[in-house]
N, C-alpha and C positions, 0 to 999 in steps of 0.2 A: 453555521459561516461566520467570521470573525470580521467586522469593520465593514458592515452594511447599515442602512436606514432600518430600523423594525416597521417604522410605519408605511414608508415604499416599498421595503425589500430589495431597495439598490444599494447596490454597493457605495463605497465613500469612495469620491476621488480625491487622489493626491498630487498636490504638485509643491512643486520645490519652492518657498519661500523665495528666495534669493532669484527667480524669475518673478513676480512679482511685487518690486521692493515698495512699494505706495501701501499697497495690503498689508504688506507684512510690517509698517513702520504703523497703520492705523487699528492693528492689532496688538502691538505691542503698548501703544498708549492710552488706548479705550477699551480694550478688552478685559474682562475678566481674568486677574491671574489667579489661576485654580491651585499653583505651588504655592503663593502667598498665602492663600486661604487656608491650606492644608496644616500650611508652618505654621498660623496662628490658632487653629483648632488643637494641632498637638498640644500647645503650649496649653491651652484652656485646659484638655484633659489632663495632663500631666500635674497642674496647678490644683487641680478637685481631687486629683488622687492625693496629692501632697496634703492637703487640707485635711482630709480624712484621715488620713496617717496618722498626722500630728494629735486631731483632736480624739482618734482612737485613745490615747493612753490618759484623758481627762473623764471623758463622757461615751456612752453607751450610746449615744444619738448623734455620733459623727456625720454620720452619710444624711441625717435630717438637717443638720445644723450646716453642713458644708452645701445642701441644695438651697438653702438660704442666702447663700452669697450671691452679689451681683457681681460674675464674672465678668460683664461686659465692660461697665464701668472699670475694673481691674483691669481688665487688659488692655482702656483706652490709657488707663494711665500709665500702664509699662511702655505701650510703644509712642507716648508722647515723652515720656522721659529720655529713652534711651534704645528700645528695642529693637525699633523700625530703622536706624539707622547698624543696626549689626547682622540685620538681614545680607545672606550671601546667596541670594537667587543664583542657580545656574541653570541654562536651558530649560528655561522658567517655560509651562503650559499655560496657555490661555482660552478660554472661551469668547467667541466675539459672534456677533448676528448683525445683518443691518435689511431691511426692507428695499425690496424692487415693486414695479407696478405689477409684475407677474406673480409675487411672493416671498415668503422671507428665502433669507440664505442664513443658514448656519455652519462655522466654521469653530475648530479646532487646531490651535500650534502648537505643533510636537518639536520634538529634534530626533534627530536618527545619527550618530557618529559625528554631532557637531553643526548638524545641517539643520536649518528649521524646515520644517514640511506641513503645511497645509492642508488639513483634513478636510475636506466637502461633506459635510455631514448631511446636509440638506438643504436644497435649492428645487427652483422650478425647471430648472434645466439639467440636462444629462450630456454627455459625448460618450463616443467611441473608444476607448485606446487601449493600449496593452494593459494585461494583468501585471499589478506591482511583484515583486521578487518576493519571496517566505518573510523579509522584513515585516513585510505591512499583507500578511495574507489575506485574498479576497477583494483588497482594493484595487480601484483602477488608476492606473500611472497616467495623470493627466497632460503630464512630459511629454509623454510617448502617445502622442492621437495613433488610432489605426483604424481605417474601414472596416465595419465587419467584427473591430475588436469589443472589448468588455464595455458594456452601459454601465457609466458610473454617474455620479452626480458631478454639478460643475461649476465656476462662476458664472454670473451671467456672460453672452458672448463679449460686452465691451470692456470687462474685466478681467477677463481670459488675457496671457502676455502678448503684447506684443511679437507679430511674425508667428503666434503659436500654431497656425497650420490647421486645424483641426475645425470641427463645427459643432458649436454648440448650438442645441435648440430644445425646445420645450416638455418636459414630461411630459406622456401621455400614458392612458391607461393599459397598451400595450407593455410599455415597461414597467409598470406598478403590476398587473396580474388583473387589476380591477375590471 
């Protein structure tokens, strides 16, 4: 089943980022930008390949020579000079987490049709809600609370949208099957 926490066996909960604007802002300001990290990794891999290709004309040890280059320093120089300004990220994905007195909350920010979606990947809280559409198979739609619905990870009660209407409760062994 996709979109579930492997540790707990509980589906991710998904809610519109527009319904929790302060959290959305925190994620964008303080989260780890996975899209930007992938962009940087792709450039580093391309540079490594280009060095091997260029040196291959002059030495049979091109790969060994390429291994000795400090790509982190090279990347830092490139990004300090101009490359960071040319980054054109759209619908960037972020990873974000925070601690509560009951345990950690781990979130992902992604996009669906231009709308920001927050995946609650791990949390000490769950809620009953509708199942998401086929666009996010297996996950729980936290924007649609439903008694007797799918159990899914959710934000702590104080972090759920104002007027939400659902009930966030602590995870129990009955939820995880332990």
